[in-house]
N, C-alpha and C positions, 0 to 999 in steps of 0.2 A: 141792466135788469133783464136782458134776453134770456139768461139762464133760467129764471123762474117761469117765464112764459112758455119755454119749450118743454116743461115737465108738468103740464097741467094734469091734475088727477080728478077723476069723477068723484062725486059724493060717495060716502060709504065708509065702513069701518076701516081704519088704518089708511085712509086716503091721504091724510097729512103726512104719513110716513113715506108713501109711494111718490108723492109729488105735491103740487100746489092746489089747494082747494079754493074755489071761487076767485081765480086770479083777476086782478084789476089794478090799473094805475089811476083810476078815477078818484079825485079828491072828494072830501066831505065826510060827514058823520062823526060821531063821538065814540071813541074806543074806550071801553070800560074794562079795567083789570081789577082783580080783587085778591086780597092776601090776608092770612090769619094774623100776622103781626106786622111790624114795620120793616122797612129796609134795614139791613145792618148799618148802612151809611150810603148816602148819595154823594159823598166825597169820593171821587175816583181814586184817590190815594189812600183810602182808609176803609176798603171793602174787601170781603172775601166770599160772598155768596154768589153762586153762578147766576142766579136769576137777576141779581142786581147788576152784574157785569153785562148781561144780555140787555137789560133795560137801559143802562147808562149809555148805550150806543145811540139811543134816541137823542140824548142831550149833549154828549161829548164825543169828539172824534179822537182817534189814536193814530200813531205813526203808520201802523199797518192794521188791517182788520180782516175778518173772514167774509167770504163772499155771501151774498144774500141768496141762498140756494138750498134746496132740500137735501137731506141725507149727507152722504160723504162729500158731495160737492160743496157743502157749507163749511168744510174745513180748508178750502182753498184760500191761500193767502193773497190779499189784494192790498196794494198801497192805498192809504187813506189820506192822512195829512201829507204824507210824503209823496213825491212825484213817482217814485219807483221803490221796489224792495231795496233793502240795504246793500250798499256796495262794500264788499269785504276786501281787506288786504290779503296778500298771498298766505300769510301765516294765520289768518283768522282772528287776529287780535284787535284790528282797527276796523270799525264799521262806520260808514258815513251815510247820512240821510239828508236829503234836500227837500224842503217844504214846497208845496204848490204855491203858485201866485194866487192872490185874491182871497186868502183865508181870513175870516173875520169873526169876532165875538158877537154876541147878541146885541151889544150896544154900538156895533159898527167899527170898533177899534181893531187894528190888524193883529193877527196872531204872529208872534215872532219866536225864533228858536229858543231865546232865553226863557220864555214861558214854559216850554217843555222841559228845559233843564231844571227850572225851579220845581216843576211838578214831580220830577224824578227825585230831586234832592229832598223834598218834604216827605215823600212817601217812603223812601228807602233809608234815609238818615234821620228823619225827624220823628223817630219812634217814641220820643219823650212826650209828644203831643198826639201823634197818630200811631196806633199800634196794631190795627186790624189787618192791614194788607200784606202781601208777600214782599220780600226784600231781595229778589234775585239780582237786581242791578247793584245793590250795595256789595254783594259778594263778588260780582264780576268786575266792578269798577275799583274796588278797594279804596285806598286813601284813608287818612285819619280824620276826614271832615266830620264835624260834630252835628251837622244839621242846621237848618235855617233859623231855628229858635235859639239854639245854644250859641251859634256863630252868625248873628244877624248881619254882620258887615262882610262876611265872606261871600264869594261868588260861586258857591256850590262846589261839588267835587271837581278837583282839577283835572281828573281823567275824563270828564265830559266837557268837550269844548264847543263853543258857538262862535266860529270865526266871522260869521256875518248873520244877519237877521233871518236867513233861510236855511242855514246849515248847522247840523249837529254831527259831532265826531265823537264816537265812543272809543276810548282807548282801554281795552280790557287787560287785566293782569294775566289772563290765560285765554287761549282760543275758546270760542263758543260757537258751535255750528248752528245752533237754533236761534240766533239773534232776532230774526224776523218774527219768530213765534213770541219772543219776549216783547217785541214792539207792538203786539196786539193788546197788551195788558192795559187796563184802565189808568195805570200810573203814568202812561205817556200822554194822557189827555192834558192839554195845556192849562196851566193855572197862572194867571197874571199875578205877579208878586204884590202889586198894590191892591188887589182884590182878595187876597188870601186872608181869611179870618181864623186860620188854625182849626181847632176842633169844631168851631161853629160853621165852617165852610160847607159841611154836609147839609145845612139847611137851605143853602142858596148857591150851588155851584154855577159858574158862569158858562153859558152854552156856546158850543161851537157846532153842534149838530142841528138837525132840522127842527128840534123843539126846544123850548125854554120853559123853566118852571115859573108859573105865575102865582102859585100859592102852594104851601106845604105845611100842614098841621100834623106833626108827628103822631103816629098811631091812629090817624083818622082819615086824612085825604091829601093826596097830591094831585095837582092839576097842571097839565102841560098844554101849551098852545104853540102854534108855528113860530119859529124864529125868523124874523123878517130879514136878517142879514146872512142867513144860510144860503149859499149859492149852489144849486144842484149841478152846475157845470164843473164844480171842483170836487164833487162827491160821486164816487163810482158805485156805491151800493145802496144809498138811502133815497127814499121818496117820501114827500109829505102827503101821505094818504088821508089821515084823519085830520079833521079841523080842530079837534080837541081830544086830549087823552086824560082820563080820570083813573086814579088808582085808589080804590077803597081799601083801607087798612084796618087792622085790628078786629077782624070778624072771626066769630067762632067757626071752627072747621066745617060743621054741618051747615052753618049759615052761608059759607062760601059756596057749598054745593047747591043749596037752595037758590042762591042768586044766579048761578050759572044756568040751572034748569028752568028758572023763571024768566030768563032773558034780561035780568038786571045787570049782568056782567057778561063779557064775551069769553074770557079765559081766566084761569087761575094764574096769577103772576109767578108763584113759586115753582110751578111746573112739576109738582110731585104727584099730581093726580087726585082724584076724588076719594072720599072716605068709603069704607066697605059697604055701608048701606046704599049710598048713591051708586057705587060700582055695580051692586047686584041689580039695581033697577035699570041702569043703563044697558047692561048686557042682556037683560031679559026683554027689553022693549025695542023692537027693530027701528022705530023712528028716532029713538035716542042713540042707539048703537051706531047708526049711520053717521053720527057727528062726533065719534070718539076715536082716539088713536091710542095705541098701546106700544110705544117704542121702548127698546132697550136704551136706557138713558146714558150709558157711558160712565156711570158712577159705580161705586161699590159702597154698600152700607156696611159700616164697620163700627166697632167700639174699641177704645184704647184702654190698656192696663198700665197705669203709671209705674214705671220701674223704680221710682224714687219715693213711693208711698207704700209703707208696710201694709199688708204682707207681700205686696207685689214686687218688692225688691228681691224676692226669692223667685227664681225662674220656674220652680216646680209649682208654686202657687198659680203663676200665670198659665202654665200648661194644664193644670187641673181645671181651670176655668175654660180653656179651649175645648177640652174633651167633654166637659159637663154641659156645654151650651146646647140648648134645644133649638137648633136652627129651623126645624120644621114649624115650631110654634111661633118663632119670630117671623118666619115667612107668612104665616097665617095672619099675623097682625097687619100685614101689608096687602091682604086680600088673596093669599094663596098664589097659585101659579101666575095669575094675571098681574100680581104685584111684583114678580121677579123670580129669578132662579137662584137656588141655594149656592152660595159662594164658598170657595175654598182658597182663593188667592187674593192678593191685594189688587193686582192689575185686572181690569175688566176685559171681557172678550173683544171689546171694540178697539183696543190699543195694540199696536205692534209690541211684541215682547211677552204677550200673554201666552202661557202654556199651562194646561191643566196639571195640577198636582194637588195632593191633599196631605199636608203634614200632620193634621190632627183629625183623623176620620171620626165622624160622629154617628156611625152606623148607617145601614141601608135605608132607614126611614128618616134619617136626619135628626133624630131626637136626642143624640148624645151617647157617648161611650162612658157609662158611669164607673165601670171597673177600672178603666184607664185613668179616669179622674181621681178615683180613690187611691190608686197606686201613686200618682203624683203627689197627693196630699201627704201620704206616708213619707215619701222622699223629702217633703218640705218640713217634716216634723210636726204636722198639723193633721193627724188622721181624723179628727172630729170636725174639721172645717175651720172657718173663721168668719169674721164680720167685715163688711165694707159698705160703701155707698155708691150709687149709680147716679150720674147726672144725665138728664134728658130734657128735651124741650116739649112742654105739654101742649103748646099750640100746634106742634107737629104731632097730631094725635096718633098717627101710625108709629112714629118713632117712640112715643111714650108707651104705647101698648107693647111694642117690641121689647122695651126695657122691662116692663112687667113680666113678659114671657121669659126673658132672660133670668130675672130674679127667681121665678118659679122653677126654672130648670136647674139653677145652681143650688137651690134649697134641697134638692134630692140627695146631694152629697155633703150637706151640712154647711154650705156657704150661704150665710145670711146677707143679702144685699138689699139695702133700703133704697128705693127709687125716689130721688128728689127732682122736683120740676123747676125749670127755668124758662124765661122768655127767650125766643130765638134772636130778637134784635140785638141784644148785648151779650149773647152766649159766649162768643169767642173773646170779646174784649174784656169782659169782667168776670166770667165764671169758668166755663169749660176750657177756655184758652188761656187761663191765668194760673200758672203752676203754683204760685203762692196761695191763691184762694183754695185750690184743690187740696194742698197740704194742710192748710188751717182747718179745713172741714172734713178731712179724712175721706175724700172722694177718690176712690181708686179706679173707677170705671167711668169712662166718658163716652157717651153715644154721639155719633155724628155720621154723616155721609161724606164721601170724598170723590171728586172728579178731577180730571186733569186741568191745571191752570191753562194749558194749551195742549192740543192733541198729540202728545208725545210721552214716552215713558218718563223722561226727565220731569216734564210738567206735572206728572201724576205723583212721582215718588219723592222728589227732592224735599219738599216742604214737610213731609210726614216721616221721613227716615234719616235725614241729614242732621247729625249732631250740631252742626254749625247754624242750623235754622231755628234752634230752640230760642224762644223769646219770652220776655216777662209778661207780655200781653199779646193777644191775637196769635197765640202759639198754636200751631197745627201738629207739631211733633209731640203729641200728648203722652206718648209712651216714654218720652225723654230718652230716646234711643241715640246712642253716640258710639258707633262701631267704626273704627278706623278703616276697616276693609270696605264697608258700605260707602263711607265718605269718599274713599279713593276711587271706587267704581263709578260713583256719580260724576266725579271730575273726569274720569276717562270717557264716560258716555257723553258728557257735555261737549268734549272736544272731537268726538269721533264723527266723521262724515259718512261712514259706511252703514247703511240702514240695517244690514244683517247683523253686524257686530253690535250695533246699538241695541237691537232687540235681545241679543244674548245677554248683554249687560243688565238690561232691565229685568229679565227673567231671573238672573242670579241674585240681584238685589231683593226681589220678591222672596226667593227661597231663604236667603239669609235673615231677612226681617221676620219671616214666619218662625224660623228657628229660635229667635229671641222671644217670640210669643208675646210681644207687647201690643200687637194689633190683632183683633179677631174679625175677619171678614165673614159676614153671614148672608148677604144677599147681593146679587147683581140686579138692581131694581128695574122694573118696568113700570111706567106711569100710565094709568088709564086717564088720559087727558080728554076733557070735554070742551069742544068749541061750539059756541052757540051758532045756530044756522045763519045769523046775520054777520058772522065774522067773515072777513074777506082776506084773500091772499095768505091763507094759513098753511104752514108746513113746519115739520120738525127739522131743525138744523143739526147736522152732525157736529157742529162746534160746541153746542151747549146741551144737546139732548132734550130740548124742549122747543116750543114754538119760537120762531125767530121774531122778536118783538119789533125789530126795525121794519119788517115786511108787512105787519098786520094792518088791516084796515077794517072799517065797519060800514054796514049798510046805512 
């Protein structure tokens, strides 16, 4: 924890971006977090929300993690359950990790390598039961293994070996230079096979981190207390600062802001920032502004156009929407310039490989190029426009208002888009990430935001642009893009150890994807985050673009 102590920041606006606010290792206090909806899932193998990944580091440990440090230093890789970063073979196909001694679950039983193998097997191959998380390991490990529920007597993928209770050997079908980045993912959190309850595991995951769940009522409240069998001597990044952690769930967005300003909660769990009304007040009142941060989050707010749902199976219809988008109005829904910068690329400025380009200019004011949109509609054979539907999450009020602004912008060229509202908790598993549901309901436009699964172009692009990543549930490639050139470039980038060449590859994929017009980037978001004055050890981490929940304490 020396890293955090050496970057102490004074109180003030953006102090949590510059360094650590109110640093302390003193224990005690109840940390209260608040959220508009529920977690997507507390099962580390069935989650895809960044704030959940950040929060789960309190409960579960992974093979590798990110340092507990502000800014770019928070992207530094640190061995967690493993004694060291992965040991690679000369050809980059075999990676070995050895577990630390003394690792235990909350009940005192030891953590063994087979538990991590089972965790990876269930999350990457058990998509018949768990469908929300990423499946990088399945792609890299290969094999015809059907998963722990289809093949209960099998010992997991044969290309992941556990020669003893402390060793894991990954035998990849192709070299992968970023294996340690994959090892940070929640799916490497150990899950003991005899405690695995399948889809219900999200209600009570077994802790290896400094806190354990003592109660969880979905949509209402989750309570964490210290894990008595967590050993700080084995953990390089975590400290048990709070004596209790409460997560208040299912609150109206404006109620979230009220609770923060009234001191009933310390920070907003989602990390997306306050609503416009609270934003205006915070920026206007110096005593409140001093406890706010406005980081560039590392996300890109986007919406997808499904290439397999009419009329978006016609590229000219997709391009018409690109040109007709009123990005300025959508930016305003997030609070104007404080809410973010208008986006023209998939990759955000925080990642290597980002280069500015603008395939579909929407005018100097960002309000749209209606003539270009009408020209594309004529090429599509639909000069009078068409009808479609937009999926958005209403509990994410700014996203929903951005969807309404999008619909208003498209209406100017005759595209009628009905905005439908969905809950964020099951958004990817049941609605926006379920291609069959979208087809059945004629939903051609899907709103969401995207950040890197790990801070690298591959971690940002693969799940949303790789045709091999399309899934029946928990799908992130919502444009259903499957371009052999993009797929091949992703494979090349994955194997490439040269950072400059990798950056070139990520930029080229960005360009090719925009040419297909299946994704519309409209904002590089900034969150106006409010931290109550009683919050301790608060800083924005570069690994998640929000406060590092592992570090937080409370007065």
